[in-house]
C-alpha positions in Angstrom: -28.5 -95.1 59.0 -30.9 -94.1 56.3 -34.3 -95.2 55.0 -34.9 -99.2 54.8 -36.7 -99.8 51.7 -37.8 -102.7 49.9 -36.9 -102.2 45.7 -40.5 -102.3 45.1 -41.0 -99.3 47.7 -38.0 -97.7 46.0 -39.3 -97.9 42.6 -42.7 -96.3 43.9 -41.6 -93.7 46.2 -38.7 -92.7 42.3 -42.1 -92.8 40.2 -44.2 -90.7 42.6 -41.3 -88.1 42.9 -41.2 -87.9 39.4 -44.7 -87.9 38.7 -44.8 -84.0 40.7 -42.8 -83.0 37.1 -43.1 -85.4 34.4 -46.3 -87.0 32.9 -47.2 -90.5 34.3 -46.0 -92.3 31.3 -42.5 -90.0 31.2 -41.9 -90.9 35.0 -42.9 -94.7 34.8 -40.0 -94.6 31.7 -37.6 -92.9 33.3 -38.0 -95.1 36.8 -37.4 -97.8 34.1 -34.6 -96.7 33.0 -32.9 -96.3 36.7 -33.2 -99.6 37.8 -32.3 -101.1 34.2 -28.9 -99.1 34.3 -28.4 -98.9 38.0 -29.1 -102.5 39.2 -29.9 -104.2 35.5 -33.4 -104.8 36.7 -36.3 -105.2 34.0 -39.9 -104.7 35.4 -40.4 -108.4 35.9 -37.1 -108.3 38.1 -38.4 -105.7 40.1 -41.9 -107.6 40.9 -39.7 -110.6 41.5 -37.3 -109.0 43.7 -39.6 -106.2 45.1 -39.3 -107.6 48.8 -35.6 -107.2 48.9 -34.2 -104.2 50.6 -32.4 -101.9 48.3 -28.6 -101.0 50.0 -28.2 -97.3 51.1 -25.9 -97.1 48.3 -28.6 -97.4 45.6 -31.2 -95.4 47.7 -28.4 -92.6 47.5 -27.9 -93.2 43.6 -31.4 -93.2 43.3 -32.4 -90.1 45.2 -29.3 -88.2 43.5 -30.6 -89.2 39.6 -34.4 -88.0 41.0 -32.8 -84.6 42.0 -31.4 -84.2 38.6 -34.3 -85.5 36.3 -36.5 -83.0 38.9 -34.1 -80.1 37.5 -34.5 -81.1 33.8 -31.5 -82.9 33.2 -32.3 -85.2 30.4 -31.7 -88.7 31.8 -29.6 -89.7 28.7 -27.0 -87.3 29.6 -27.1 -88.5 33.4 -26.0 -91.7 32.4 -24.0 -91.2 29.4 -26.1 -93.4 27.4 -29.0 -93.0 24.7 -30.7 -95.9 23.1 -30.9 -96.0 19.1 -31.9 -98.2 16.4 -31.3 -101.4 18.9 -27.7 -99.9 19.9 -26.5 -97.9 22.7 -24.8 -94.9 22.2 -22.5 -92.7 24.3 -24.1 -89.1 24.8 -22.4 -86.1 26.2 -23.9 -82.3 26.1 -21.4 -81.7 23.0 -24.1 -84.2 21.1 -27.7 -84.3 20.6 -29.9 -87.1 22.3 -30.9 -89.2 19.4 -34.6 -89.2 18.6 -37.1 -91.7 17.6 -37.9 -89.8 14.4 -34.3 -89.7 13.6 -34.5 -93.7 13.6 -37.6 -93.3 11.1 -35.2 -91.1 8.8 -32.4 -94.5 9.2 -35.8 -96.9 8.0 -36.2 -95.0 5.3 -32.9 -95.2 3.6 -32.8 -98.7 4.8 -35.3 -99.7 3.2 -33.9 -97.6 -0.1 -30.9 -99.2 -0.5 -31.2 -102.4 1.3 -30.1 -105.0 -1.7 -27.4 -102.6 -3.0 -23.7 -103.3 -1.6 -20.5 -101.5 -1.3 -22.3 -98.4 -1.0 -20.9 -94.6 -0.3 -22.6 -92.7 2.2 -21.9 -89.2 3.6 -23.6 -88.1 6.8 -23.6 -84.4 7.5 -23.7 -82.7 10.8 -23.3 -86.2 12.4 -23.5 -85.7 15.9 -23.2 -88.6 17.9 -22.9 -90.7 14.9 -25.8 -92.2 15.2 -26.7 -92.2 11.6 -23.5 -92.7 10.5 -23.2 -96.6 12.7 -26.7 -97.4 12.3 -26.1 -97.2 8.4 -23.1 -98.8 8.5 -24.5 -101.7 10.9 -27.6 -101.8 8.5 -25.9 -101.5 5.1 -23.2 -103.8 4.9 -20.1 -103.2 3.3 -20.8 -99.5 2.9 -18.0 -97.1 3.1 -19.8 -94.5 5.7 -17.9 -91.0 5.9 -19.4 -88.7 9.0 -18.8 -84.5 9.1 -18.9 -82.5 11.8 -17.7 -79.1 12.6 -17.4 -80.0 16.4 -14.5 -81.7 17.8 -16.1 -82.7 21.0 -18.9 -83.8 18.9 -16.3 -86.2 16.5 -14.8 -87.7 19.3 -18.1 -88.8 20.9 -19.0 -90.0 17.4 -15.8 -92.2 17.3 -15.8 -93.7 20.3 -19.5 -94.7 19.4 -18.1 -96.0 16.2 -15.3 -97.8 18.0 -17.6 -99.3 20.7 -20.2 -100.6 17.9 -16.9 -101.9 15.5 -18.3 -99.9 13.0 -15.7 -98.5 10.2 -16.2 -94.6 9.8 -13.9 -92.2 8.2 -14.2 -88.7 10.2 -13.8 -85.4 9.1 -14.1 -82.3 10.9 -15.3 -79.5 8.5 -17.9 -76.7 8.3 -20.6 -78.4 6.1 -21.6 -74.9 5.2 -18.3 -74.3 3.1 -17.9 -77.9 2.0 -15.8 -79.0 -1.1 -17.7 -80.9 -3.5 -16.2 -84.5 -4.1 -17.7 -85.2 -8.1 -19.3 -88.0 -8.3 -18.5 -89.9 -5.5 -21.7 -90.8 -3.3 -24.6 -93.1 -3.3 -26.4 -91.5 -0.6 -25.9 -88.1 1.2 -28.2 -87.6 4.7 -28.1 -84.8 7.1 -30.1 -83.8 10.4 -28.9 -80.7 10.3 -29.6 -77.5 12.8 -33.4 -76.7 11.7 -35.1 -75.0 15.0 -35.6 -71.5 14.5 -34.9 -69.1 17.2 -38.3 -68.2 17.9 -39.5 -71.6 18.6 -37.5 -71.4 21.8 -40.5 -70.4 23.8 -42.4 -73.3 23.4 -39.5 -76.1 24.0 -38.9 -78.0 27.2 -36.2 -76.7 29.8 -34.5 -80.4 29.4 -33.5 -79.4 25.9 -33.1 -75.9 25.8 -30.8 -75.7 28.7 -28.8 -78.8 28.5 -28.3 -79.8 24.7 -26.0 -78.3 22.4 -27.0 -74.9 21.1 -24.9 -75.5 17.9 -26.5 -78.5 16.8 -30.5 -77.2 17.2 -30.5 -73.8 16.2 -30.7 -71.3 13.3 -31.6 -67.8 12.6 -35.0 -66.8 12.0 -34.3 -65.1 9.2 -32.3 -67.8 7.8 -34.1 -71.0 8.5 -32.6 -73.1 5.7 -29.4 -71.9 6.5 -28.0 -75.6 6.3 -29.9 -76.9 3.5 -28.8 -74.6 0.6 -25.1 -75.5 1.2 -25.9 -79.4 1.7 -28.0 -79.8 -1.3 -25.4 -77.5 -3.5 -22.6 -80.4 -2.5 -25.2 -83.1 -2.6 -25.6 -82.1 -6.1 -21.9 -82.0 -7.2 -21.0 -85.0 -5.1 -24.1 -87.7 -5.7 -23.5 -90.1 -8.3 -26.5 -90.5 -10.8 -29.2 -91.8 -9.3 -27.8 -91.5 -5.9 -29.9 -89.7 -3.3 -30.1 -87.2 -0.7 -32.0 -87.4 2.6 -33.0 -84.8 4.8 -34.2 -84.4 8.7 -36.4 -81.3 8.2 -38.5 -78.8 10.5 -42.6 -79.4 9.6 -42.5 -75.5 9.2 -40.3 -75.4 6.0 -41.0 -78.7 4.1 -42.2 -76.5 1.0 -39.4 -74.3 1.2 -36.6 -77.2 1.2 -38.6 -78.9 -1.4 -38.7 -75.5 -3.5 -35.1 -75.0 -3.0 -34.4 -79.0 -3.7 -36.1 -78.7 -7.0 -33.6 -75.8 -8.1 -30.8 -78.1 -8.4 -30.2 -81.7 -10.3 -32.8 -83.5 -8.2 -35.9 -85.6 -9.2 -38.6 -87.7 -7.6 -38.2 -85.1 -4.7 -40.6 -86.6 -1.7 -41.7 -85.1 1.4 -42.7 -87.8 3.8 -44.8 -87.9 7.5 -42.9 -89.1 10.6 -45.0 -91.7 13.1 -46.8 -88.2 14.6 -48.3 -87.4 11.0 -45.7 -84.2 10.7 -43.8 -83.4 7.8 -40.5 -84.5 8.7 -38.2 -86.0 5.9 -37.6 -85.1 2.6 -36.0 -87.6 0.0 -34.5 -86.8 -3.4 -33.0 -88.7 -6.4 -29.9 -87.0 -8.1 -30.6 -86.9 -12.2 
């Protein structure tokens, strides 16, 4: 027979163990997610049902999850679920975990295009499909194409599109060598790999050791490796008045802006994220 703990005690124990490795706010958030995923309990439920005894199964499951978190495994991979734009996405180590700043990019696009129906949209380097699915859900009657070089990532994205009842055309292809589709798209968006190798030293182990390097890194001598071919593709594939959107490395905002200005784009705008970092660029095709 193992320990007998109430849910309040189990939650407090979980929080305390996680705080030995994570900041208090992050430990609290992880504790909340653990009980939501394992029991469907909200924080209010934990208060109301806190005096009830937790069974050995739940105690054992919680202990295992905490050990994995203390070994820097992301909680989204442990449960196979990430929240993004009010939806739940399946995630595996084959895809990046969707970030809050990427949701800000979706906000920008939805705000720009919300009153225009029947849009043609391309999402390059789609990963989990989070941008493609969010746009398909929030820009109704759009035709969305999502492209990625990774077959396992495409498989995850297809599962997400099916689960979220979004119709998306998935293509396995290398965005570095995409053939243009003359004047086809209203919107081209990409959150490509943009972290340089030299930036690894400052990164958290839960990202470095678990998330796919293919989706994160570019060589130090090629920080714009993805931005140039995607810009060329967009300059040939967007309709007049169509728009190109990028999530970017803030360190290279001016370089990317200069790159885009060399092609048939106007109104090139660098946009800061909620942390005031230069995180997005949008441009209008002439």
